[in-house]
C-alpha positions in Angstrom: -7.5 -14.6 -8.4 -10.4 -14.0 -6.2 -9.9 -12.4 -2.9 -11.5 -12.5 0.3 -11.0 -11.1 3.9 -10.5 -13.8 6.7 -11.5 -13.2 10.1 -10.7 -15.0 13.5 -7.1 -16.1 12.6 -4.4 -15.8 15.2 -1.5 -17.9 13.9 0.2 -19.7 11.0 -1.7 -23.2 12.4 -4.8 -21.0 11.8 -3.9 -20.0 8.3 -3.3 -23.7 7.0 -6.3 -24.7 8.3 -8.3 -21.9 6.6 -5.7 -23.1 3.3 -6.2 -26.9 4.1 -10.0 -26.5 4.1 -10.4 -24.2 1.4 -8.3 -26.0 -1.0 -10.4 -29.6 -0.3 -13.9 -27.5 -2.1 -14.6 -29.4 -5.5 -13.6 -26.4 -7.9 -10.8 -24.9 -5.9 -7.4 -25.0 -8.3 -5.2 -23.0 -5.4 -5.3 -21.6 -2.1 -3.2 -19.1 -0.7 -3.7 -17.7 2.8 -2.2 -14.6 4.2 -1.9 -14.0 8.1 -0.3 -10.9 7.8 -3.0 -9.2 5.8 -5.8 -11.6 6.9 -6.8 -12.5 3.5 -7.0 -15.1 1.1 -6.4 -15.9 -2.9 -8.3 -18.6 -4.4 -8.2 -19.8 -8.0 -10.5 -21.5 -9.4 -14.5 -21.9 -10.9 -15.4 -22.7 -6.7 -18.7 -20.7 -6.0 -18.1 -17.7 -3.1 -20.6 -19.0 -0.9 -19.0 -22.9 -1.0 -15.8 -20.9 -0.5 -17.0 -18.9 2.6 -19.1 -22.3 3.9 -15.8 -24.0 4.0 -13.9 -21.5 6.1 -16.6 -20.9 8.5 -17.1 -25.0 9.0 -13.5 -24.5 10.0 -14.2 -21.8 12.4 -13.1 -18.9 10.6 -15.2 -16.1 9.2 -14.9 -15.2 5.4 -16.2 -12.3 2.9 -15.8 -12.1 -0.5 -13.7 -8.6 -1.1 -15.3 -8.2 -4.3 -18.5 -7.9 -2.8 -17.4 -4.6 -0.2 -15.8 -3.0 -3.7 -18.7 -3.2 -6.0 -17.9 0.8 -6.4 -15.7 1.6 -9.3 -13.5 3.4 -6.7 -12.3 0.7 -4.8 -9.4 2.0 -3.2 -10.7 3.7 -0.4 -12.7 1.0 1.2 -9.4 -1.5 0.6 -6.8 1.2 2.5 -9.6 1.3 5.2 -9.2 -2.7 5.5 -5.5 -2.6 5.4 -5.9 0.4 8.8 -4.5 -0.9 12.0 -8.0 -1.4 14.0 -5.5 -4.2 15.9 -3.6 -2.5 17.7 -5.4 0.5 19.5 -8.0 -2.5 20.6 -4.9 -4.7 22.3 -3.6 -1.5 23.8 -6.7 -1.0 26.1 -6.7 -4.7 27.3 -3.2 -4.2 27.8 -3.6 -1.0 30.2 -6.7 -2.8 31.9 -4.6 -6.0 32.5 -1.4 -3.8 33.7 -3.6 -2.3 36.2 -4.8 -5.3 37.6 -1.5 -7.4 37.5 0.6 -4.5 39.7 -1.3 -4.8 42.8 -1.4 -8.9 42.0 2.0 -9.2 41.7 2.6 -6.9 44.7 0.1 -9.1 46.8 1.9 -12.2 45.3 5.5 -11.6 45.6 6.1 -8.3 46.8 6.1 -9.4 50.5 8.3 -12.0 49.5 10.9 -10.9 47.3 11.0 -7.2 48.4 9.9 -7.5 52.2 7.2 -5.2 50.8 4.2 -3.8 53.7 0.6 -5.5 53.2 -3.0 -4.6 54.8 -3.2 -5.3 58.5 -6.0 -7.4 56.8 -3.7 -9.7 55.7 -1.4 -10.4 58.7 -1.7 -13.9 58.9 -4.4 -14.4 56.7 -3.1 -16.2 53.8 -6.7 -17.4 52.4 -7.4 -13.9 52.0 -4.3 -13.4 50.0 -5.0 -16.1 47.7 -8.5 -15.2 47.2 -7.8 -11.4 45.8 -5.1 -13.2 43.8 -7.6 -15.6 42.5 -10.1 -12.4 41.8 -6.8 -10.2 40.3 -5.7 -13.2 38.0 -10.2 -13.9 37.0 -10.5 -10.6 36.3 -7.3 -10.2 33.6 -8.5 -13.5 32.4 -12.1 -11.7 31.8 -10.4 -9.0 30.1 -8.6 -11.1 27.6 -11.0 -13.6 27.0 -10.4 -13.5 23.5 -7.4 -16.0 24.1 -9.4 -18.6 25.7 -12.5 -18.2 23.1 -10.2 -18.7 19.8 -8.0 -21.4 21.4 -11.1 -23.9 22.7 -12.8 -23.0 20.1 -9.8 -24.1 17.3 -9.6 -27.1 19.2 -12.7 -28.0 19.4 -12.2 -28.2 15.4 -9.4 -30.2 16.1 -7.2 -27.4 14.7 -5.8 -26.1 17.8 -3.6 -22.8 17.4 -1.5 -20.2 19.3 -4.3 -19.2 21.4 -5.0 -23.0 22.1 -1.3 -22.9 23.9 -1.7 -19.8 25.4 -5.2 -20.5 27.1 -4.3 -24.0 27.9 -1.3 -23.0 30.1 -3.2 -20.1 31.4 -6.0 -22.3 32.5 -4.0 -24.9 33.7 -2.0 -22.4 36.1 -5.3 -21.3 37.1 -7.0 -23.9 37.8 -4.3 -25.8 39.7 -4.1 -22.8 42.1 -7.9 -22.7 42.6 -7.3 -26.7 43.8 -4.6 -25.5 45.8 -6.5 -22.4 47.2 -8.9 -24.9 48.6 -6.7 -27.1 50.2 -5.4 -24.1 51.5 -8.8 -23.3 53.2 -9.1 -27.0 54.7 -5.8 -26.9 56.4 -6.8 -23.3 57.5 -9.5 -24.6 59.1 -7.7 -27.6 60.5 -5.2 -25.1 62.1 -2.2 -26.5 60.1 -0.4 -23.4 59.8 2.5 -25.1 58.1 0.4 -27.3 55.3 -0.9 -23.3 54.6 2.8 -21.8 54.3 3.5 -24.8 52.0 0.5 -24.1 50.1 1.4 -20.3 49.7 4.1 -21.6 47.7 1.9 -23.5 44.9 0.0 -20.4 44.0 0.5 -19.8 40.2 -1.9 -17.1 39.9 0.5 -14.7 38.8 1.8 -16.9 36.3 -1.5 -17.5 34.9 -2.6 -13.3 34.6 1.2 -12.7 33.8 1.6 -15.1 30.5 -1.8 -13.4 29.1 -1.0 -10.1 30.4 2.6 -10.7 28.1 1.6 -12.5 25.3 -0.6 -9.3 24.7 2.2 -6.9 25.3 3.9 -9.4 22.3 0.2 -9.3 20.3 0.3 -5.6 20.4 3.8 -4.7 19.1 3.7 -7.5 16.7 -0.1 -5.9 15.0 2.2 -2.5 15.1 4.5 -3.9 12.8 2.2 -5.8 11.1 0.9 -2.4 10.3 3.8 -0.6 9.0 4.6 -3.5 7.0 2.0 -2.4 4.7 2.5 1.1 4.8 3.5 1.0 1.0 -0.1 -0.2 -0.3 -1.5 2.1 1.8 0.0 4.5 0.6 -1.0 3.4 -3.0 -4.6 3.3 -1.9 -4.3 6.9 -0.6 -3.1 8.2 -3.8 -6.4 7.3 -5.2 -8.7 10.7 -5.7 -12.0 10.7 -4.6 -13.7 13.0 -7.1 -13.2 14.2 -10.5 -14.3 18.0 -12.2 -16.3 16.7 -15.5 -17.0 18.9 -18.5 -20.9 18.1 -18.6 -23.1 21.1 -21.2 -20.3 23.0 -21.1 -20.5 23.6 -17.2 -17.6 22.1 -15.0 -19.3 19.7 -12.4 -17.6 18.3 -9.2 -18.7 14.6 -9.2 -17.7 11.3 -6.9 -14.6 9.1 -8.8 -17.0 6.1 -9.0 -19.3 8.4 -11.2 -16.7 8.6 -13.5 -17.6 6.7 -16.9 -15.3 6.4 -19.9 -15.1 8.6 -22.8 -15.9 11.8 -19.9 -14.3 14.8 -20.4 -12.8 16.0 -17.5 -10.4 19.3 -16.7 -7.3 19.0 -14.0 -5.8 22.0 -12.8 -2.2 22.9 -11.6 -1.8 21.3 -8.5 -4.7 19.0 -8.9 -4.3 14.8 -8.9 -5.7 13.5 -12.4 -8.5 11.3 -11.3 -8.2 8.5 -13.8 -6.6 7.6 -16.6 -7.6 9.7 -19.5 -5.8 11.4 -23.2 -5.3 14.9 -23.1 -7.5 17.2 -25.9 -6.2 20.4 -25.2 -3.6 22.1 -22.7 -0.1 21.3 -21.9 1.5 21.2 -18.2 4.7 18.8 -17.0 3.1 16.0 -14.9 4.7 14.7 -11.4 4.2 10.8 -12.2 6.3 10.0 -9.1 3.4 8.4 -7.4 3.0 5.9 -9.8 6.8 5.6 -11.5 8.8 6.6 -8.2 10.6 9.1 -10.9 10.7 12.8 -9.5 11.6 14.6 -12.7 7.9 15.9 -13.9 6.6 14.8 -17.5 5.6 17.2 -20.7 2.0 16.8 -21.4 0.6 17.7 -24.9 -2.3 17.2 -27.0 -3.1 13.6 -27.8 -0.5 12.4 -24.9 -1.6 9.6 -22.1 -2.0 10.7 -18.5 -2.5 8.3 -15.6 -4.7 8.4 -12.2 -2.8 9.7 -9.2 -0.6 11.7 -11.0 0.2 15.8 -10.0 -1.1 18.3 -12.6 2.0 20.7 -11.8 1.7 23.8 -14.2 -0.9 24.4 -17.1 -5.1 23.5 -17.7 -5.5 20.3 -19.4 -8.8 19.1 -20.7 -8.7 14.8 -21.2 -11.0 12.3 -22.1 -10.9 9.3 -19.9 -10.0 6.3 -21.4 -9.6 3.5 -18.4 -11.9 4.6 -15.1 -12.3 2.2 -11.7 -10.3 -0.7 -11.3 -9.0 -0.4 -14.7 -6.7 2.8 -14.3 -2.9 2.0 -14.2 -3.4 3.3 -10.2 -6.0 0.1 -9.9 -3.5 -2.1 -11.8 -0.6 -1.4 -9.3 -2.8 -2.2 -6.4 -4.0 -5.2 -7.5 -0.3 -6.4 -8.3 0.9 -5.2 -5.1 -2.0 -6.8 -3.1 -2.1 -10.3 -5.5 1.6 -10.9 -4.2 0.9 -10.2 -0.9 -1.6 -13.3 -1.1 0.2 -15.2 -2.7 3.2 -17.2 -1.2 6.6 -18.2 -2.0 7.8 -21.7 -2.5 10.3 -21.2 0.4 7.4 -20.9 2.7 5.9 -24.3 2.3 8.6 -25.8 5.0 6.9 -23.2 7.5 4.0 -24.0 6.6 4.1 -27.8 6.8 5.8 -27.3 10.2 3.0 -24.8 11.5 0.4 -27.5 10.5 1.4 -29.9 13.1 3.5 -27.9 15.2 0.5 -27.1 18.0 -0.4 -30.7 18.2 3.3 -31.5 18.9 3.4 -28.6 21.4 0.8 -29.6 23.5 2.2 -33.4 23.2 5.2 -32.5 24.4 3.9 -30.1 27.4 2.1 -33.4 28.1 5.2 -35.9 27.9 6.7 -33.6 30.1 4.9 -33.6 33.0 4.2 -37.2 33.2 7.9 -37.7 33.1 8.8 -35.0 35.6 6.3 -37.1 37.9 7.6 -40.4 37.3 10.9 -39.0 38.4 9.5 -37.8 41.8 9.1 -34.4 41.5 5.9 -32.8 43.1 2.6 -32.0 40.8 3.5 -28.3 41.0 7.1 -28.5 39.8 6.2 -30.8 37.0 3.1 -28.6 36.2 5.1 -25.4 36.1 8.0 -27.4 32.6 4.6 -28.1 31.1 3.3 -24.7 31.1 6.8 -23.8 30.2 7.1 -25.6 27.2 2.9 -24.4 26.2 3.7 -20.4 26.5 7.0 -20.3 25.2 6.3 -22.0 22.0 5.7 -19.9 19.1 4.3 -21.1 15.9 3.6 -17.6 14.6 7.2 -16.4 14.4 7.3 -19.5 12.0 4.2 -18.6 9.8 5.0 -14.4 9.9 8.9 -15.6 8.4 8.1 -15.3 4.7 4.7 -13.1 4.5 6.4 -9.8 6.4 9.5 -9.9 4.6 7.4 -10.6 1.1 5.1 -7.7 1.9 7.8 -5.0 2.8 9.9 -6.2 -0.1 6.6 -5.5 -2.5 6.4 -2.5 -1.1 9.6 -1.3 -1.6 9.6 -2.2 -5.3 6.8 -0.4 -5.8 7.5 2.7 -4.6 11.0 2.9 -6.7 8.5 1.5 -9.5 9.6 -2.3 -9.5 6.1 -4.2 -9.8 6.3 -8.3 -8.5 3.2 -10.3 -9.7 3.8 -12.5 -7.0 5.7 -13.8 -4.1 7.4 -16.5 -6.2 8.6 -14.0 -9.2 9.9 -11.8 -5.4 11.9 -14.7 -4.4 12.9 -16.4 -8.3 13.9 -13.4 -9.6 17.4 -13.1 -7.8 18.4 -16.4 -8.6 18.7 -15.1 -12.4 22.2 -16.2 -13.8 21.7 -14.7 -17.5 19.8 -12.0 -18.4 18.5 -11.6 -22.3 17.8 -8.4 -23.4 15.4 -7.2 -26.3 17.8 -4.6 -28.0 15.0 -2.1 -29.6 13.4 -0.4 -26.8 14.7 -2.0 -24.1 18.7 -1.4 -24.4 17.8 1.2 -27.0 15.6 4.1 -26.7 13.7 2.0 -29.7 12.9 6.1 -31.5 16.0 6.6 -34.2 18.0 10.5 -33.2 20.1 12.0 -35.5 23.7 10.9 -34.1 26.4 12.6 -36.5 26.1 15.5 -39.0 28.6 14.8 -41.7 29.0 17.8 -44.7 31.1 17.4 -48.0 34.5 19.4 -48.0 33.4 22.9 -49.3 29.8 22.6 -47.7 28.4 24.1 -44.6 26.7 21.8 -41.6 23.8 24.5 -41.6 23.0 23.9 -45.7 23.0 20.4 -45.3 21.0 20.5 -42.6 18.2 23.3 -43.9 18.4 20.8 -47.1 17.4 17.6 -45.4 15.4 19.6 -42.9 13.1 20.9 -45.8 12.9 17.9 -47.9 12.4 15.0 -44.9 9.9 17.7 -43.6 7.2 15.9 -46.4 8.2 12.6 -45.3 6.4 10.3 -43.0 9.5 7.4 -43.0 10.4 6.4 -39.1 14.3 7.9 -40.4 12.5 11.0 -41.8 10.7 12.0 -38.7 14.2 11.7 -36.7 15.7 14.4 -39.1 12.9 16.5 -38.7 13.0 16.8 -35.0 16.9 17.5 -35.0 15.6 20.5 -37.2 13.3 21.5 -34.5 15.3 21.0 -31.9 17.8 22.9 -33.7 15.5 25.8 -34.3 15.1 25.4 -37.8 12.1 26.6 -39.9 11.4 24.4 -42.5 11.5 25.9 -46.3 9.1 25.4 -48.7 10.2 22.4 -51.5 7.7 21.6 -54.6 7.5 18.5 -57.0 7.8 16.3 -53.9 8.5 12.4 -54.6 9.1 9.4 -52.6 10.8 6.6 -54.0 9.7 3.9 -51.8 13.1 1.6 -50.7 15.3 4.3 -52.3 14.9 7.7 -51.4 13.5 11.3 -51.8 13.5 13.7 -54.5 11.7 17.4 -54.5 12.7 21.0 -55.6 13.8 23.9 -53.8 14.4 27.4 -55.4 14.3 25.9 -58.5 17.4 23.4 -57.1 16.7 19.5 -57.1 16.5 18.2 -53.9 18.1 14.7 -53.5 17.8 12.5 -50.0 19.0 8.8 -49.6 20.6 5.3 -49.5 24.3 5.5 -50.7 23.3 3.8 -53.4 20.5 5.6 -54.8 22.6 8.8 -54.1 25.7 7.0 -55.9 23.5 6.5 -58.8 22.5 10.5 -59.3 26.1 12.1 -58.1 29.8 11.7 -57.8 30.5 10.7 -54.0 34.1 11.7 -53.1 35.9 8.3 -51.4 36.1 10.8 -47.9 32.7 10.6 -48.1 32.2 6.5 -48.9 34.8 6.1 -46.1 32.8 7.9 -43.3 29.7 6.0 -44.4 31.5 2.5 -44.0 32.9 4.3 -40.2 29.0 5.3 -39.7 27.7 1.6 -40.7 30.1 -0.3 -38.3 28.7 2.0 -35.2 25.7 0.6 -36.1 24.2 3.8 -37.7 22.1 4.2 -40.9 23.9 7.0 -43.0 21.5 9.3 -44.8 22.9 10.8 -48.2 21.8 14.1 -49.4 22.5 16.0 -52.5 21.9 19.0 -54.2 22.0 19.5 -58.2 23.5 16.4 -58.1 26.4 17.6 -56.2 26.5 15.9 -52.4 26.1 17.7 -49.6 27.2 15.2 -47.2 25.4 12.5 -44.6 23.5 12.8 -41.7 23.5 9.2 -39.8 20.5 8.2 -38.1 20.3 5.8 -35.0 18.0 3.8 -32.5 20.6 5.6 -29.8 21.2 3.2 -26.4 19.5 5.0 -23.7 22.2 6.7 -20.9 21.6 4.3 -18.2 22.1 1.2 -20.2 25.5 0.4 -20.2 25.8 1.1 -16.4 22.7 -1.5 -15.8 24.7 -3.8 -17.4 27.6 -3.3 -15.9 26.1 -3.5 -12.7 24.2 -7.1 -14.1 27.9 -8.6 -14.9 29.4 -7.6 -11.2 26.6 -9.6 -9.9 27.8 -12.5 -11.7 25.4 -12.4 -14.1 25.6 -13.2 -18.1 23.9 -10.2 -20.6 22.8 -11.3 -23.9 21.3 -9.2 -26.3 18.7 -10.3 -29.1 17.7 -8.6 -31.8 16.3 -8.7 -35.5 19.0 -6.8 -36.2 21.2 -7.8 -39.0 24.9 -9.0 -37.4 26.8 -5.7 -38.5 24.3 -3.3 -36.1 23.5 -5.7 -33.7 27.8 -6.0 -32.5 28.1 -2.3 -33.0 25.1 -2.0 -30.5 26.3 -4.7 -28.2 29.8 -3.5 -27.9 28.2 0.0 -27.2 26.3 -1.3 -24.2 28.7 -3.7 -23.4 27.1 -7.0 -23.4 28.8 -10.5 -23.2 27.0 -12.3 -26.0 25.1 -10.8 -28.9 22.6 -13.1 -31.0 21.3 -11.3 -34.0 18.9 -11.6 -36.7 16.8 -13.6 -34.2 12.9 -13.5 -35.8 10.0 -13.0 -33.2 9.2 -16.8 -33.0 12.5 -17.4 -32.7 13.4 -15.1 -29.6 11.1 -18.1 -27.5 13.5 -21.0 -29.2 17.0 -18.9 -28.3 15.6 -18.8 -24.5 15.1 -22.5 -24.5 18.4 -23.0 -25.8 19.5 -20.6 -22.8 18.5 -22.3 -20.4 20.0 -25.1 -20.6 23.0 -22.4 -18.9 21.3 -21.6 -16.4 18.4 -19.7 -14.6 17.0 -17.3 -17.3 15.5 -13.9 -17.2 13.7 -12.3 -20.3 13.6 -8.3 -20.2 11.2 -7.0 -23.2 8.9 -4.8 -24.2 7.1 -5.7 -27.5 4.2 -7.6 -28.3 7.2 -10.2 -30.2 8.9 -10.5 -26.6 5.9 -12.1 -24.9 6.5 -15.9 -26.1 10.0 -15.7 -24.3 9.0 -13.5 -21.4 6.8 -16.8 -20.7 9.4 -19.3 -21.7 11.8 -17.7 -19.9 12.2 -18.9 -16.0 11.2 -15.1 -15.0 10.1 -12.1 -17.2 11.0 -8.6 -16.9 8.4 -6.2 -18.9 9.8 -2.5 -19.2 6.5 -0.7 -18.3 6.2 1.8 -21.4 6.1 -1.7 -23.4 2.5 -3.2 -24.4 0.0 -3.8 -22.4 0.5 -8.3 -23.9 4.0 -7.9 -22.9 3.5 -6.9 -19.5 0.8 -9.6 -19.1 2.9 -11.7 -20.2 5.7 -10.9 -17.7 6.4 -11.6 -13.8 8.0 -8.3 -12.8 7.0 -4.9 -14.7 8.9 -2.0 -14.8 7.3 1.2 -14.4 10.2 3.5 -15.5 11.3 2.1 -18.2 14.8 2.3 -17.0 16.9 -0.7 -17.7 18.5 -0.1 -13.9 15.7 -1.2 -12.6 16.8 -4.9 -13.9 19.8 -4.9 -11.7 17.8 -3.3 -8.6 14.9 -5.5 -8.7 17.3 -8.5 -8.4 19.1 -6.5 -5.7 15.6 -6.3 -4.0 14.9 -10.1 -4.8 17.9 -11.0 -2.8 18.1 -8.8 0.0 13.8 -10.0 0.9 15.2 -13.8 0.2 18.3 -12.9 2.5 15.5 -11.5 5.0 13.7 -14.6 4.7 16.5 -16.8 5.8 17.2 -14.9 8.8 13.4 -15.0 10.0 13.7 -18.3 9.2 16.6 -19.1 11.4 15.2 -17.7 14.1 11.9 -18.9 13.7 13.4 -22.2 14.4 16.2 -21.6 16.9 14.0 -20.2 19.1 11.6 -23.2 19.3 14.7 -25.6 18.8 16.0 -24.2 21.7 13.5 -22.6 24.1 11.1 -26.1 24.1 13.8 -28.0 25.5 15.1 -25.1 27.6 10.8 -25.3 29.1 11.3 -28.7 29.6 13.7 -28.6 31.9 16.5 -30.4 29.6 19.2 -28.5 30.7 18.6 -28.4 34.5 21.1 -31.7 34.9 23.8 -30.4 32.4 23.7 -26.8 33.3 21.2 -26.0 36.4 19.1 -23.8 33.8 14.9 -24.2 35.0 12.4 -21.8 33.1 9.7 -20.1 35.0 6.3 -19.7 32.6 6.3 -16.5 33.1 9.5 -16.1 31.3 8.3 -18.6 28.6 4.9 -16.1 28.0 7.5 -13.1 27.7 10.0 -14.8 25.3 7.2 -15.8 23.3 5.6 -12.4 23.3 9.2 -11.3 21.6 9.8 -13.9 19.2 7.1 -12.6 16.5 8.2 -8.9 16.9 11.5 -9.9 16.3 10.9 -11.5 13.4 8.6 -8.7 12.2 11.1 -5.9 12.8 13.5 -7.7 11.0 11.6 -7.9 8.0 11.0 -4.3 8.6 14.8 -3.3 8.3 14.4 -4.1 4.6 12.6 -0.5 4.4 16.4 0.9 4.7 17.2 -1.1 2.1 19.1 0.9 -1.1 18.0 -0.8 -4.7 20.5 1.1 -6.3 23.6 0.5 -4.5 26.2 -1.8 -5.6 28.3 -1.8 -2.3 26.4 -5.4 -1.2 26.7 -6.8 -4.7 27.8 -10.9 -4.8 28.7 -12.8 -8.0 26.8 -16.3 -7.9 28.5 -18.7 -10.0 26.5 -20.5 -12.8 26.5 -24.0 -12.9 25.4 -25.1 -16.5 22.5 -27.6 -16.8 23.0 -31.1 -17.7 20.8 -32.0 -20.2 20.6 -35.1 -22.1 18.5 -35.6 -25.3 16.4 -38.9 -26.3 14.9 -39.2 -29.8 11.9 -41.4 -30.4 10.6 -42.3 -33.8 6.5 -41.9 -34.0 4.1 -43.0 -36.7 0.7 -41.4 -36.9 1.4 -37.5 -36.9 0.1 -36.1 -40.1 0.2 -32.4 -39.8 1.3 -29.3 -37.9 -1.5 -30.2 -35.5 -0.3 -33.4 -34.6 3.1 -32.2 -33.8 1.8 -29.9 -31.3 -0.3 -31.6 -29.5 2.7 -34.8 -29.2 5.2 -32.0 -27.7 2.5 -30.4 -25.4 1.7 -34.2 -23.9 5.8 -34.7 -23.5 6.9 -31.6 -22.4 4.0 -31.9 -19.8 6.5 -34.4 -17.9 8.1 -33.5 -15.2 11.8 -33.2 -16.4 11.3 -32.5 -19.6 13.0 -29.3 -20.6 11.7 -29.2 -24.5 10.3 -31.4 -27.1 11.1 -30.6 -30.6 8.9 -32.8 -32.6 8.6 -32.8 -36.8 5.6 -34.5 -38.2 7.4 -34.6 -41.6 10.5 -36.5 -39.9 8.3 -38.6 -37.7 10.4 -37.6 -34.6 10.2 -35.9 -31.5 13.6 -35.3 -29.5 13.4 -34.3 -26.3 15.6 -32.6 -24.1 15.5 -33.9 -20.5 17.1 -32.3 -17.3 16.5 -35.3 -15.2 16.7 -38.9 -15.9 13.2 -39.6 -17.4 12.4 -43.9 -18.5 11.4 -44.7 -22.0 8.3 -46.6 -21.0 7.0 -42.7 -19.3 7.7 -41.4 -22.8 6.1 -43.8 -24.6 3.1 -43.2 -22.3 2.8 -40.0 -23.2 2.9 -40.4 -26.9 0.7 -43.4 -26.5 -2.0 -41.5 -24.4 -1.9 -38.6 -27.0 -2.9 -40.7 -29.4 0.4 -42.0 -31.3 2.4 -45.0 -31.7 6.3 -45.0 -30.8 8.3 -47.8 -32.8 11.8 -46.4 -31.6 
């Protein structure tokens, strides 16, 4: 996705106009414009020049972000681009406007409403009062000229926006008041004092000025709140270090971060930020990775370990080699994910976008009709005009346009602070709709590393003797289970005894000599052939196997010493995370390639609803297909073999410590590698969607009630009328309310279960059709037919076999036979039944 900065947008109608213009450029496959960040994300092959020209022709400005971030350290430039420059400008405009508005209101209304004294110069000189009001109102209009420039410019391009409504409302008030002032001057010259007094009541100079000032108040509050919604992204960007200390010719040299190249050796002292991603060459330290993972507990780093940019070296001196620099660092990838998500649109935003696209023309039409209707029923022109102006200034497309993006930005930022990264706005919206969670066992539910769980010495043998023999024997082995035994011994502070004549017997076990005594280690079958195992030891082995553990037997001089049980242990937070998912009404399924017995044992400990064992890597994708028939499926995995399943699922969640391929295939990335972040991600998605619904409700209901009120529809019923000034005040507050409501998400607790609610899983109704096909000769033919059928809307899956000449098509909705046949024929084959 290419990203661009767009200037000149003031409301949702503007962003809809830009989106429509760029979408029509040849080569553009998708375009998404964010009013919140004034950015645009474009996918396709179109040239930058063509895209920028389309935006310019639509009446706005655009520039490629990549051009402005050509250096290898773009984070600082991006952070500067997100800085809130609008609020200070609006504040200056507001102060200047208020300095002129206060005397204007005093002159126009103070003497009538409050009986406040006026200078003697105005005694019986109403024309002078009108002239002063005109000059003050004109000055305020000049100060707020941006409304008029933007509004009439967009009107010229036949794409009116919110500024158009404000400019038309203020201009209409001013022009009418100007006409009244001329009429008053002529009446004064004729000595018609009664007409002069009547004309005094027709002035709307204060409305013209008040509309602009109140809209500026709303714009300032909105800009300030919008600035806060990007705080999470700005704080991520500010984490990027600006310099690095490189080791060159044995000397330490401090250079700008943009000069660091892959392969450079850099040093980091205690208290310093790590400048780029790298591998530790020498030294050891505790590194605080809270900036990336949200986890405050430091992680020990030793020689050979990986370190990430923006993390903090807390204790020791580290010498590292740069492995990823510039835009390839973990921090830069996180920033890109968050900003890309902000540049995309959630499906729920489409309704608001459609409304925003036609909103302003419809409002102008309603305002015109309102004015005409009041004139036709016999009201004076000033009254009819006031109703029309009220309609113009109360209508607010901004609230509609901001309802979704502000909530998406705040939700995404909140997730990023806790190490939960949603790649797109779609993933943030859809994750909360999960009905079934499929969990890969190894590395997701379990730690992915074998550990010693039980030490069972034979009768008459001490635990120490068993461990010493096992530690000495396994020290020489490279097997993963041997490493678990060695790690256990080291944790106990044991020193390995030297063995001789070490032999590894593949698939069986180990043999060695210690102090002239033969040591044996391995499976029950191997040791049973070398030593007599007691019934109690065999029973213990059966019990451990039933718990999903692997019993390792050890013997000395053909006498059994006992058993060490090794297992891939469950993560501490896995059972609680699964319980929380179930409490949310989500069915939890565990997928594993392990045998049924081991899988069931792990499943019982974890507390999952269903265990599917013996699943080969290529079989996980088919399992996900089958689960999707029962509801929306989220797949959680970490390995390369999980990538197809992550892609096939409705939502894919990758554990952050997993492979790059799994992370690329997923929709959501968990930086912490904690399973408890899965229910947290679902919780955050639901809270964000709830916030969007609240925002959209407010935006729609505000306009549904406000426009008829402004038009005077309630005058006959309740006697309610709306002064244009109060309409402007309501408009200025509507967007502020929407943005403020979105900011409430910052206080949402992702890990609290208090507001969890169950969702009812609805079984998806599916039907199958079998097609008899001729002409398929090989796997390539089958794949081609499968691709053609699965491209049809309503086809969930197609199981095609060239050997039987059939295609079994699973449908989620009714698809006619003719449509299916046409897809096969277009692929070059014939349907015969």
